[in-house]
SERO-4910 file (N, C-alpha, C, O; in steps of 0.05 Angstrom, whole numbers):
BEGIN
 pado doro    nc1    nc2    nc3   cac1   cac2   cac3    cc1    cc2    cc3    oc1    oc2    oc3
  Glu    A   2361   1838   2243   2338   1855   2246   2330   1868   2219   2348   1873   2202
  Leu    A   2305   1871   2215   2295   1883   2190   2274   1905   2196   2255   1900   2211
  Val    A   2279   1929   2186   2261   1951   2189   2255   1962   2161   2273   1967   2145
  Ile    A   2229   1967   2155   2221   1977   2129   2212   2006   2133   2194   2012   2149
  Leu    A   2224   2024   2118   2216   2052   2118   2202   2059   2092   2212   2052   2071
  Arg    A   2180   2073   2094   2165   2081   2070   2162   2111   2069   2143   2122   2080
  Pro    A   2182   2124   2057   2181   2153   2056   2161   2164   2036   2152   2149   2018
  Gly    A   2153   2189   2040   2135   2202   2021   2151   2213   1998   2170   2200   1988
  Ile    A   2143   2237   1988   2157   2250   1966   2182   2264   1977   2180   2285   1990
  Val    A   2205   2252   1972   2230   2262   1984   2238   2288   1970   2242   2289   1946
  Thr    A   2241   2310   1986   2248   2336   1976   2275   2344   1987   2287   2331   2003
  Gly    A   2284   2367   1977   2310   2377   1986   2331   2376   1964   2324   2370   1941
  Pro    A   2357   2380   1971   2378   2379   1951   2379   2352   1936   2376   2331   1948
  Arg    A   2381   2354   1910   2383   2331   1892   2357   2315   1889   2357   2294   1877
  Ser    A   2335   2325   1900   2310   2311   1898   2301   2310   1868   2302   2331   1854
  Tyr    A   2291   2287   1859   2280   2285   1832   2257   2304   1829   2255   2317   1808
  Trp    A   2240   2307   1849   2216   2323   1847   2223   2353   1844   2209   2368   1832
  Val    A   2245   2361   1856   2255   2388   1855   2268   2394   1828   2261   2413   1815
  Thr    A   2287   2377   1821   2303   2383   1797   2286   2379   1772   2290   2394   1752
  Ser    A   2268   2360   1771   2251   2356   1747   2233   2380   1743   2229   2388   1720
  Phe    A   2221   2391   1765   2204   2414   1762   2219   2439   1754   2211   2454   1736
  Ala    A   2242   2443   1767   2259   2466   1760   2268   2465   1731   2268   2485   1717
  Ser    A   2276   2441   1722   2285   2438   1695   2263   2443   1675   2267   2455   1654
  Ala    A   2238   2433   1682   2215   2437   1664   2208   2467   1663   2200   2476   1641
  Leu    A   2211   2482   1685   2206   2510   1684   2225   2524   1665   2216   2540   1648
  Val    A   2250   2518   1668   2271   2531   1651   2266   2524   1621   2271   2540   1604
  Ala    A   2258   2499   1617   2253   2490   1589   2227   2498   1577   2222   2495   1553
  Gly    A   2209   2510   1594   2183   2518   1585   2163   2496   1581   2144   2499   1567
  Thr    A   2167   2474   1595   2149   2450   1592   2134   2444   1618   2121   2423   1620
  Ala    A   2137   2461   1639   2124   2455   1664   2094   2458   1663   2084   2474   1647
  Ser    A   2080   2442   1679   2051   2443   1680   2042   2435   1708   2058   2426   1724
  Leu    A   2016   2438   1714   2006   2432   1740   1983   2413   1738   1966   2415   1720
  Val    A   1982   2394   1756   1959   2376   1759   1941   2386   1781   1950   2392   1803
  Asn    A   1915   2389   1775   1896   2398   1795   1903   2425   1808   1896   2429   1831
  Gly    A   1916   2442   1792   1923   2468   1803   1943   2467   1826   1946   2487   1840
  Gly    A   1956   2444   1829   1975   2441   1851   1962   2437   1878   1976   2440   1899
  Gln    A   1936   2431   1879   1921   2430   1904   1922   2403   1918   1912   2400   1940
  Gly    A   1932   2383   1904   1934   2356   1917   1955   2356   1939   1973   2373   1939
  Ile    A   1952   2338   1958   1970   2336   1981   1995   2321   1972   1994   2299   1960
  Cys    A   2018   2333   1977   2044   2323   1967   2056   2301   1984   2071   2285   1973
  Asn    A   2050   2300   2010   2062   2280   2028   2093   2283   2027   2107   2263   2023
  Ser    A   2102   2307   2030   2131   2313   2027   2147   2302   2051   2136   2297   2073
  Leu    A   2173   2297   2046   2191   2289   2067   2219   2300   2060   2231   2290   2041
  His    A   2228   2320   2075   2254   2331   2069   2275   2309   2074   2273   2293   2092
  Val    A   2296   2310   2057   2316   2288   2058   2329   2286   2085   2337   2264   2094
  Asp    A   2333   2309   2100   2345   2308   2126   2326   2294   2146   2335   2280   2165
  Asn    A   2300   2297   2143   2281   2282   2159   2282   2252   2153   2279   2236   2171
  Leu    A   2286   2246   2128   2289   2217   2121   2314   2206   2133   2313   2184   2145
  Ala    A   2336   2220   2132   2361   2210   2144   2357   2207   2174   2368   2188   2186
  His    A   2343   2225   2186   2337   2223   2215   2321   2198   2221   2326   2184   2240
  Gly    A   2301   2192   2204   2285   2168   2207   2302   2143   2204   2298   2123   2219
  Val    A   2320   2143   2185   2338   2120   2182   2355   2115   2207   2358   2093   2216
  His    A   2366   2137   2217   2382   2135   2242   2366   2123   2265   2376   2106   2279
  Leu    A   2342   2133   2268   2325   2122   2290   2319   2093   2286   2319   2077   2305
  Ala    A   2313   2085   2261   2306   2057   2255   2330   2039   2261   2326   2016   2269
  Met    A   2354   2049   2257   2378   2032   2262   2383   2028   2292   2396   2008   2299
  His    A   2373   2045   2309   2379   2044   2337   2356   2037   2355   2360   2032   2379
  Ser    A   2332   2037   2344   2309   2031   2361   2306   2001   2367   2308   1985   2348
  Arg    A   2302   1994   2392   2300   1966   2399   2272   1955   2392   2268   1930   2391
  Glu    A   2253   1972   2387   2226   1963   2382   2219   1964   2352   2196   1958   2345
  Ala    A   2238   1970   2335   2233   1973   2307   2233   1947   2291   2221   1946   2269
  Asp    A   2246   1927   2301   2250   1902   2286   2223   1890   2276   2205   1886   2292
  Gly    A   2222   1885   2250   2198   1872   2239   2176   1891   2232   2154   1882   2224
  His    A   2180   1917   2235   2159   1936   2230   2164   1953   2205   2187   1955   2196
  Ala    A   2143   1963   2194   2144   1982   2171   2133   2009   2181   2114   2010   2195
  Phe    A   2147   2030   2172   2139   2057   2181   2136   2076   2158   2153   2077   2140
  Leu    A   2115   2092   2159   2111   2114   2140   2125   2139   2152   2124   2143   2176
  Leu    A   2139   2154   2135   2153   2178   2144   2144   2202   2128   2141   2200   2104
  Gly    A   2141   2225   2141   2133   2249   2127   2140   2274   2142   2149   2272   2166
  Asp    A   2137   2297   2130   2141   2322   2144   2119   2327   2164   2098   2314   2162
  Ala    A   2123   2345   2182   2102   2351   2202   2079   2365   2189   2056   2361   2196
  Glu    A   2084   2382   2169   2064   2399   2157   2048   2383   2136   2058   2364   2124
  Thr    A   2023   2392   2131   2008   2382   2108   2015   2400   2084   2007   2423   2083
  Val    A   2030   2389   2066   2041   2404   2044   2027   2397   2018   2024   2374   2011
  Arg    A   2018   2417   2004   2006   2413   1977   2027   2417   1956   2047   2430   1961
  Trp    A   2022   2406   1932   2042   2408   1911   2048   2438   1904   2071   2444   1898
  Ala    A   2028   2455   1906   2033   2483   1901   2052   2495   1921   2068   2513   1915
  Asp    A   2051   2485   1946   2069   2495   1967   2098   2488   1960   2116   2503   1966
  Leu    A   2102   2464   1948   2128   2455   1940   2138   2470   1916   2161   2479   1914
  Tyr    A   2120   2474   1897   2128   2485   1871   2130   2516   1871   2147   2527   1856
  Arg    A   2114   2529   1887   2113   2559   1886   2140   2572   1892   2148   2590   1877
  Pro    A   2153   2563   1914   2179   2576   1919   2200   2571   1897   2216   2589   1891
  Ile    A   2199   2548   1885   2218   2541   1863   2212   2559   1839   2230   2571   1827
  Ala    A   2186   2561   1832   2178   2578   1809   2186   2607   1814   2197   2620   1797
  Gly    A   2179   2617   1838   2186   2645   1844   2215   2651   1843   2224   2672   1833
  Ala    A   2232   2632   1853   2261   2636   1853   2272   2636   1825   2294   2647   1820
  Leu    A   2258   2624   1806   2267   2623   1778   2253   2644   1761   2257   2645   1737
  Gly    A   2236   2661   1774   2224   2683   1759   2198   2675   1746   2190   2689   1727
  Phe    A   2184   2655   1755   2159   2646   1743   2136   2649   1763   2141   2649   1788
  Asp    A   2112   2651   1753   2088   2652   1769   2073   2626   1766   2066   2619   1743
  Leu    A   2068   2612   1788   2055   2586   1786   2028   2588   1773   2019   2569   1760
  Ala    A   2015   2611   1776   1988   2615   1764   1989   2615   1734   1968   2611   1721
  Asp    A   2012   2619   1722   2014   2620   1693   2018   2593   1680   2017   2590   1656
  Leu    A   2023   2573   1696   2028   2546   1685   2003   2533   1675   1982   2536   1687
  Pro    A   2004   2519   1652   1981   2506   1641   1973   2482   1657   1989   2470   1672
  Ala    A   1947   2474   1655   1937   2450   1669   1945   2426   1652   1942   2426   1628
  Ala    A   1953   2405   1666   1961   2380   1652   1938   2361   1650   1919   2361   1667
  Val    A   1938   2344   1630   1918   2323   1627   1932   2296   1626   1956   2295   1621
  Val    A   1917   2275   1631   1929   2248   1631   1935   2239   1603   1919   2244   1585
  Gln    A   1957   2226   1600   1965   2215   1574   1944   2195   1564   1933   2180   1581
  Pro    A   1937   2195   1538   1919   2174   1528   1931   2146   1533   1955   2143   1534
  Glu    A   1913   2127   1536   1922   2100   1542   1942   2089   1521   1961   2076   1528
  Gly    A   1937   2096   1496   1955   2086   1475   1983   2094   1479   2002   2078   1476
  Ser    A   1987   2120   1486   2014   2130   1490   2027   2118   1514   2052   2114   1515
  Arg    A   2011   2111   1535   2022   2099   1559   2032   2071   1552   2053   2062   1562
  Ile    A   2017   2056   1536   2025   2029   1528   2051   2031   1511   2069   2015   1515
  Leu    A   2052   2051   1494   2077   2054   1478   2101   2059   1495   2122   2049   1490
  Glu    A   2097   2075   1516   2120   2081   1534   2129   2056   1547   2154   2052   1551
  Arg    A   2111   2039   1556   2119   2014   1569   2133   1995   1550   2152   1982   1557
  Ile    A   2123   1994   1525   2136   1977   1505   2165   1987   1500   2183   1971   1499
  Glu    A   2168   2013   1497   2194   2024   1491   2213   2020   1515   2237   2016   1511
  Ala    A   2202   2021   1539   2218   2016   1563   2228   1988   1564   2251   1983   1571
  Leu    A   2211   1969   1556   2219   1941   1555   2241   1937   1534   2260   1921   1538
  Gln    A   2238   1950   1511   2258   1947   1490   2285   1958   1498   2305   1948   1489
  Gln    A   2286   1977   1516   2311   1989   1525   2323   1975   1549   2345   1981   1557
  His    A   2308   1956   1561   2317   1942   1584   2341   1924   1577   2342   1911   1556
  Lys    A   2362   1924   1594   2386   1910   1588   2382   1880   1585   2395   1867   1568
  Val    A   2363   1868   1600   2359   1840   1599   2336   1833   1580   2338   1815   1563
  Leu    A   2313   1847   1584   2289   1841   1569   2291   1850   1540   2279   1837   1522
  Gly    A   2305   1872   1535   2308   1882   1508   2319   1861   1488   2306   1855   1468
  Pro    A   2342   1849   1494   2353   1829   1476   2335   1804   1473   2333   1792   1452
  Ala    A   2321   1798   1495   2303   1775   1494   2279   1780   1476   2270   1763   1461
  Leu    A   2269   1805   1476   2247   1812   1458   2256   1811   1429   2240   1804   1411
  Glu    A   2281   1818   1424   2291   1817   1396   2291   1789   1384   2291   1786   1360
  Lys    A   2291   1769   1402   2291   1741   1392   2264   1731   1384   2261   1711   1371
  Ile    A   2243   1747   1391   2216   1739   1383   2213   1746   1353   2220   1768   1345
  Pro    A   2202   1728   1337   2199   1733   1309   2183   1760   1304   2165   1766   1318
  Lys    A   2192   1775   1284   2180   1801   1278   2150   1799   1273   2135   1816   1281
  Arg    A   2142   1777   1260   2113   1774   1254   2097   1773   1280   2076   1785   1282
  Leu    A   2106   1758   1300   2092   1755   1325   2092   1782   1340   2073   1789   1354
  Arg    A   2115   1797   1338   2117   1823   1351   2097   1842   1339   2084   1858   1354
  Arg    A   2094   1842   1312   2075   1859   1299   2046   1853   1307   2030   1871   1311
  Ile    A   2040   1827   1310   2013   1819   1318   2007   1829   1346   1985   1839   1352
  Ala    A   2026   1825   1364   2023   1834   1392   2020   1864   1394   2003   1874   1409
  Tyr    A   2036   1878   1379   2035   1907   1379   2008   1917   1369   1996   1935   1381
  Ala    A   1998   1905   1348   1972   1913   1336   1949   1907   1356   1930   1922   1357
  Ala    A   1952   1885   1372   1931   1878   1391   1931   1898   1414   1910   1904   1425
  Leu    A   1954   1908   1422   1956   1926   1445   1950   1955   1438   1937   1969   1453
  Val    A   1959   1963   1414   1956   1991   1407   1945   1993   1378   1959   1986   1359
  Ser    A   1921   2002   1376   1909   2006   1349   1921   2031   1337   1931   2049   1352
  Pro    A   1921   2034   1311   1931   2058   1298   1919   2084   1309   1932   2105   1310
  Ala    A   1893   2083   1316   1880   2107   1326   1890   2115   1353   1888   2138   1361
  Gln    A   1902   2095   1369   1912   2101   1395   1941   2109   1394   1951   2120   1414
  Asp    A   1955   2105   1373   1984   2111   1371   1988   2141   1373   1979   2156   1355
  Ser    A   2001   2150   1394   2005   2179   1398   2021   2191   1376   2019   2216   1372
  Arg    A   2036   2175   1361   2052   2187   1340   2035   2193   1315   2044   2207   1297
  Gln    A   2010   2182   1315   1991   2188   1293   1969   2207   1303   1950   2212   1288
  Gly    A   1972   2217   1327   1951   2235   1338   1933   2221   1357   1924   2198   1351
  Ser    A   1926   2233   1379   1909   2221   1399   1880   2224   1392   1872   2245   1383
  Pro    A   1864   2203   1396   1835   2205   1391   1821   2219   1414   1797   2224   1412
  Trp    A   1835   2225   1436   1822   2237   1459   1823   2267   1456   1844   2279   1455
  Thr    A   1800   2279   1454   1798   2309   1452   1777   2319   1470   1757   2306   1475
  His    A   1781   2342   1481   1762   2355   1498   1741   2369   1481   1748   2382   1461
  Pro    A   1715   2366   1487   1694   2377   1470   1696   2407   1466   1685   2418   1447
  Asp    A   1709   2421   1485   1711   2450   1484   1736   2460   1469   1739   2484   1464
  Trp    A   1754   2442   1463   1779   2450   1449   1773   2456   1420   1756   2443   1407
  Ser    A   1786   2476   1409   1784   2482   1381   1812   2477   1368   1831   2474   1382
  Ala    A   1813   2478   1342   1838   2473   1328   1859   2494   1334   1883   2488   1332
  Ser    A   1850   2518   1342   1869   2539   1347   1879   2538   1376   1898   2553   1382
  Asp    A   1867   2522   1394   1876   2521   1421   1902   2506   1423   1908   2488   1408
  Pro    A   1920   2514   1442   1945   2500   1446   1940   2472   1457   1920   2467   1471
  Val    A   1958   2453   1450   1955   2426   1460   1962   2425   1490   1982   2436   1498
  Ala    A   1944   2413   1505   1948   2412   1534   1972   2393   1540   1974   2372   1528
  Pro    A   1989   2401   1559   2011   2383   1567   2000   2357   1579   1980   2358   1593
  Gln    A   2014   2335   1574   2005   2309   1584   2024   2299   1605   2048   2303   1604
  Val    A   2013   2285   1625   2028   2272   1646   2019   2243   1648   1997   2236   1640
  Ala    A   2037   2226   1659   2030   2198   1664   2007   2196   1684   2004   2213   1701
  Leu    A   1992   2174   1683   1970   2170   1701   1980   2170   1730   1966   2181   1748
  Glu    A   2003   2159   1736   2013   2158   1763   2018   2186   1774   2011   2192   1797
  Leu    A   2029   2204   1757   2033   2231   1766   2007   2246   1770   2005   2263   1788
  Asp    A   1987   2240   1754   1961   2253   1757   1948   2244   1783   1937   2261   1797
  Leu    A   1951   2219   1790   1939   2209   1815   1954   2222   1839   1941   2229   1859
  Leu    A   1980   2224   1837   1995   2237   1859   1986   2266   1862   1983   2276   1884
  Gly    A   1982   2279   1840   1975   2308   1840   1947   2313   1851   1940   2335   1858
  Arg    A   1930   2292   1852   1903   2295   1861   1898   2282   1889   1876   2280   1898
  Cys    A   1920   2274   1901   1918   2261   1928   1905   2280   1948   1912   2303   1949
  Glu    A   1887   2270   1964   1875   2286   1985   1878   2273   2013   1862   2277   2031
  Tyr    A   1899   2257   2016   1903   2243   2041   1932   2246   2050   1950   2239   2035
  Lys    A   1936   2255   2074   1963   2257   2086   1969   2231   2099   1955   2222   2117
  Leu    A   1991   2218   2091   1999   2193   2103   2006   2196   2132   2021   2214   2139
  Pro    A   1996   2178   2149   2001   2181   2178   2028   2170   2186   2036   2149   2177
  Asp    A   2042   2184   2204   2068   2175   2214   2066   2170   2244   2087   2171   2257
  Ala    A   2042   2166   2255   2039   2162   2283   2054   2138   2293   2064   2138   2316
  Lys    A   2056   2117   2278   2070   2093   2286   2100   2099   2289   2112   2090   2308
  Ala    A   2111   2114   2270   2139   2121   2271   2145   2138   2296   2166   2136   2309
  Arg    A   2126   2156   2302   2130   2173   2325   2129   2157   2351   2143   2162   2370
  Ala    A   2111   2137   2352   2107   2121   2376   2130   2102   2381   2140   2099   2403
  Leu    A   2138   2087   2360   2158   2066   2364   2187   2075   2359   2206   2065   2372
  Leu    A   2191   2094   2341   2218   2104   2335   2224   2130   2350   2248   2137   2352
  Gly    A   2204   2143   2360   2209   2170   2371   2214   2190   2349   2227   2210   2353
  Tyr    A   2203   2184   2325   2208   2202   2302   2194   2229   2305   2170   2230   2312
  Glu    A   2209   2249   2300   2198   2277   2300   2214   2292   2278   2239   2294   2281
  Pro    A   2202   2303   2258   2217   2317   2237   2235   2338   2248   2226   2354   2265
  Ile    A   2260   2338   2240   2279   2357   2251   2282   2382   2233   2294   2402   2242
  Val    A   2271   2381   2209   2272   2404   2191   2244   2412   2183   2229   2395   2172
  Gly    A   2236   2437   2188   2209   2446   2180   2208   2450   2150   2229   2453   2137
  Phe    A   2184   2452   2139   2181   2454   2110   2194   2480   2100   2208   2479   2080
  Asp    A   2189   2503   2113   2200   2528   2103   2230   2528   2103   2243   2537   2085
  Glu    A   2242   2517   2125   2271   2516   2126   2282   2497   2104   2302   2501   2092
  Gly    A   2267   2475   2100   2275   2456   2079   2275   2469   2052   2293   2463   2035
  Met    A   2255   2486   2046   2254   2500   2020   2277   2520   2018   2288   2524   1996
  Arg    A   2284   2533   2040   2306   2552   2039   2332   2537   2031   2347   2547   2015
  Arg    A   2336   2514   2043   2360   2498   2036   2358   2488   2007   2379   2487   1993
  Thr    A   2334   2481   1999   2331   2471   1972   2338   2492   1951   2352   2487   1931
  Leu    A   2328   2517   1955   2334   2539   1936   2364   2545   1936   2376   2552   1916
  Gly    A   2377   2543   1960   2406   2547   1961   2421   2526   1945   2440   2532   1931
  Trp    A   2411   2501   1946   2424   2480   1930   2419   2484   1900   2437   2480   1884
  Leu    A   2395   2493   1893   2389   2498   1864   2408   2519   1853   2418   2516   1830
  Arg    A   2414   2539   1869   2433   2560   1860   2461   2547   1857   2475   2552   1837
  Phe    A   2469   2531   1876   2494   2518   1875   2496   2499   1851   2518   2496   1839
  Ala    A   2474   2487   1844   2473   2468   1821   2473   2481   1794   2474   2468   1774
  Gly    A   2471   2508   1794   2473   2523   1769   2446   2532   1758   2446   2543   1735
  Phe    A   2424   2529   1772   2399   2539   1762   2398   2570   1765   2411   2580   1784
  Pro    A   2385   2584   1747   2385   2613   1747   2367   2625   1769   2347   2638   1763
  Ile    A   2374   2621   1794   2359   2631   1816   2362   2661   1818   2384   2672   1816
  Ile    A   2339   2676   1821   2341   2705   1821   2333   2716   1849   2335   2740   1854
  Thr    A   2323   2698   1867   2315   2707   1893   2319   2684   1913   2318   2661   1906
  Ser    A   2323   2692   1938   2327   2671   1959   2303   2668   1976   2303   2653   1995
  Thr    A   2281   2681   1969   2257   2679   1985   2243   2652   1980   2248   2639   1960
  Thr    A   2227   2643   1999   2213   2618   1997   2183   2622   1997   2168   2603   2001
  Ala    A   2174   2646   1991   2145   2651   1991   2138   2664   1964   2115   2670   1959
***
């Protein structure tokens, strides 16, 4: 039997989305896309585990794919605000993020290929002259983020701080206005989230304290 589960943004203890934001706050590098107003499509990890359990035992699940999510419609600000408050930050004070220039995104992909265990050594076998030609074709000097981005906002001045940049994928996630439907999972699996969003955030903040983050409050609002 084969069952495919498609979870949303998995939250809770050890969640990448939780730890990366908390770490960015502590480091002073956190920012917000679209003011945090995009729909997050969150899924607490305990709800995911519940969905896995149901998929393993449902007789009608074979051959189907299911979207899984929390019961509530959660926006990114709803996820981030309790974390920021627990760490002594105000979400309203975070700067707005902008999309990385295309040149820097290409550079990131090239660097990722170079660091790949299999593809990296293979790329090294390509003659340097051909690599230089390919690099020049993909990224012009004006696009190279290490030489300064050609993308500037017409209202920015030289004295304005540089806006934090995020990858295009994160920008699209932050601007989502659609809650993924889990009606199929409810109908065929009997899926029903067992942990509400507020309770999930309470558990999340407890784990952040356990993990060593400087939590100053246990509230989730």
